[in-house]
C-alpha positions in Angstrom: 97.4 91.8 97.6 94.4 90.0 96.0 92.0 92.5 97.2 90.4 94.9 94.7 91.7 98.1 96.0 95.2 96.9 96.3 95.2 95.4 92.7 94.0 98.7 91.4 96.5 100.7 93.3 99.5 98.3 92.2 98.9 100.0 88.6 99.7 103.4 90.3 102.8 101.7 92.1 104.0 100.2 88.9 103.9 103.7 87.3 106.1 105.3 90.0 108.6 102.5 89.3 108.8 103.3 85.9 109.1 107.0 86.5 111.7 106.5 89.1 113.8 104.8 86.3 113.2 107.7 84.0 114.0 110.6 86.1 116.9 108.9 88.0 118.6 107.2 84.9 117.1 107.8 81.6 116.5 111.5 81.5 120.0 112.6 82.9 121.8 110.2 80.5 119.8 111.8 77.6 121.0 115.3 78.7 124.5 114.1 78.8 124.5 112.5 75.5 122.8 115.4 73.4 125.3 117.5 71.7 123.2 119.8 69.9 122.6 122.3 72.6 122.1 126.0 72.3 124.9 126.5 74.9 127.5 124.3 73.2 128.3 120.7 73.6 131.2 121.4 76.0 128.8 122.3 78.8 126.5 119.2 78.0 127.9 117.2 80.8 127.2 120.1 83.5 123.2 119.6 82.7 123.4 116.1 84.2 124.6 117.4 87.6 122.3 120.4 87.5 119.5 118.0 86.6 119.9 116.1 89.8 119.8 119.2 91.9 116.7 120.5 90.2 114.9 117.1 90.7 115.7 117.5 94.3 114.4 120.9 94.4 111.1 119.7 93.0 110.7 116.9 95.3 111.4 119.4 98.3 108.7 121.9 96.9 106.2 119.2 96.5 106.9 117.6 99.8 106.8 120.9 101.8 103.6 122.0 99.8 101.6 118.8 100.7 103.0 118.6 104.4 102.2 122.3 105.0 98.7 122.1 103.4 97.9 118.5 103.9 95.1 118.9 106.3 93.2 121.4 103.9 93.8 119.2 101.0 92.6 116.1 102.7 89.1 117.7 102.8 88.9 117.8 99.1 90.5 114.2 98.5 93.9 112.8 97.6 93.0 112.5 94.1 93.4 116.2 93.4 97.3 116.1 94.2 97.6 113.1 91.9 95.7 114.7 89.1 98.3 117.5 89.5 101.1 115.1 89.4 99.7 113.6 86.2 99.4 117.0 84.5 103.0 117.8 85.5 104.4 114.5 84.4 102.7 114.5 81.1 104.3 118.2 80.6 107.7 116.9 81.4 107.2 114.0 78.9 106.2 116.6 76.1 109.2 118.7 77.1 111.7 115.6 76.8 109.8 114.4 73.4 110.2 117.9 71.6 113.6 119.0 73.3 115.8 115.8 73.1 117.0 113.7 70.1 115.3 110.3 69.9 118.8 108.3 70.1 120.0 110.4 73.1 119.2 107.7 75.6 121.3 105.3 73.5 124.4 107.0 72.2 126.0 110.4 72.1 124.4 112.2 69.1 124.4 115.4 67.2 121.0 114.8 65.9 118.5 117.6 66.1 115.2 117.4 68.1 112.0 119.2 67.2 113.5 122.1 69.1 116.7 122.9 67.2 119.0 123.5 69.0 117.9 121.8 72.1 117.1 124.3 74.9 119.0 123.6 78.1 116.7 125.7 80.2 113.6 124.0 78.8 115.3 120.7 79.8 116.2 121.7 83.5 112.6 122.9 83.8 111.4 119.4 82.6 113.8 118.1 85.5 111.8 120.2 88.1 108.5 119.0 86.8 109.7 115.4 87.2 110.6 116.1 90.7 107.5 117.9 91.6 105.3 115.1 90.0 107.0 112.4 91.7 106.4 114.1 95.1 102.6 114.4 94.2 102.3 110.8 93.6 104.4 109.4 96.4 103.0 111.5 99.2 99.5 110.6 98.3 100.3 106.9 98.0 101.8 106.9 101.6 98.7 108.7 102.7 96.1 106.4 101.2 97.9 103.0 102.0 97.9 104.4 105.7 94.3 105.3 105.5 92.8 102.3 103.6 95.0 99.6 105.0 95.5 100.9 108.5 95.0 97.7 110.0 97.7 96.0 108.0 99.8 99.0 106.6 103.2 97.1 106.8 101.9 94.6 104.1 100.3 97.6 102.0 103.8 99.3 102.0 105.6 96.2 101.2 103.5 95.5 98.3 104.1 99.2 97.1 107.9 98.7 97.3 107.8 95.5 95.5 105.8 96.8 92.7 107.7 100.0 92.4 111.1 98.2 92.5 110.1 95.5 90.2 108.9 97.7 87.4 111.9 100.2 88.0 114.1 97.2 87.4 112.3 96.2 84.3 112.5 99.8 83.1 116.2 100.0 83.6 116.5 96.8 81.5 114.7 97.9 78.4 116.0 101.6 78.7 119.2 100.8 77.0 117.5 99.1 74.1 114.6 101.3 72.8 114.6 104.9 71.8 113.1 107.8 73.9 109.7 108.1 72.1 108.8 104.6 72.9 109.8 104.9 76.6 107.7 108.1 76.9 104.9 106.2 75.2 105.0 103.4 77.8 105.2 106.1 80.5 102.2 107.9 79.3 100.2 104.9 79.0 100.8 103.7 82.5 100.5 107.3 83.9 96.9 107.5 82.5 96.0 104.1 84.0 97.7 104.6 87.3 96.1 108.0 87.8 92.7 106.5 86.9 92.9 103.6 89.2 94.1 105.8 92.1 91.3 108.3 91.7 88.7 105.3 91.6 90.2 104.0 94.9 90.3 107.3 96.6 86.7 108.2 95.5 85.4 104.8 96.6 87.1 105.1 100.0 85.5 108.5 100.6 82.2 107.2 99.7 82.6 104.3 102.2 83.8 106.4 105.0 80.9 108.9 104.7 79.2 109.1 108.2 75.7 107.8 108.4 73.0 110.7 108.3 71.2 111.4 111.6 68.3 109.0 112.0 69.5 106.4 109.4 69.4 102.8 110.6 72.8 101.2 111.4 73.7 98.4 109.1 74.2 95.0 110.6 78.0 95.2 109.9 78.3 98.1 112.1 76.9 96.6 115.4 79.6 95.8 117.7 79.4 92.5 119.8 75.7 93.2 120.6 73.9 89.9 121.2 70.6 91.6 121.4 71.0 93.8 118.3 70.0 96.9 120.0 70.9 100.0 118.0 71.2 103.2 120.0 68.8 106.0 119.7 69.5 109.3 118.0 70.3 110.9 121.2 73.5 108.9 121.7 75.6 110.5 119.0 79.1 111.7 118.6 80.0 115.3 118.0 79.6 114.8 114.2 76.1 113.4 114.9 77.2 109.9 113.6 74.9 107.3 115.2 76.7 105.0 117.6 76.1 101.6 118.8 75.6 100.7 122.4 76.6 97.3 123.9 73.8 95.2 125.4 
């Protein structure tokens, strides 16, 4: 947990915990407590169930997309799907800010939002964006833990769930006390930080894993149990022409 890469990834883990609280508890609650809908307040409660369905649809679309095109995306880096998730979640936060009353997370309210009356179709589109963005982050987190910490992946996943669950619990605690704009501000700040740290770790990892060019000297740290310290010649290479080390 004290390694630099895990400490930086912990910021991303913490963000997923806050967002887990937001899409699973806060956003649906705000939909149900908003009375100033263009469709009428009688149908407001039905939006809560529809929100859950559309969240699942967003998760499925994101999961299938990264599952089918995962190998192709891996060539370019895991940071691109995370940047997509960043953009999608920022869009969802903007929708929540302009379309829902500020007090809707606390009490039933007839207050008007910036969009008056509130648009239910835009609100449900925000639900889809929340699910899609969540899939972007979680699929790439699983991938980077399995890659960077492949020799100790169990501990890596344990730290991920610890940070995610801890911040989710904290978010549920304060979500009943502060209004929607302040909750969105916390989300956006941690979104920027978490995305930045993930991208840094991913780019640094890709840099560290680049194969040695043909003819380059092998660093001492790459020599495997070779008491003579003899480095193989360029004729002994793998298919990708990465220099190998022969044992004495």
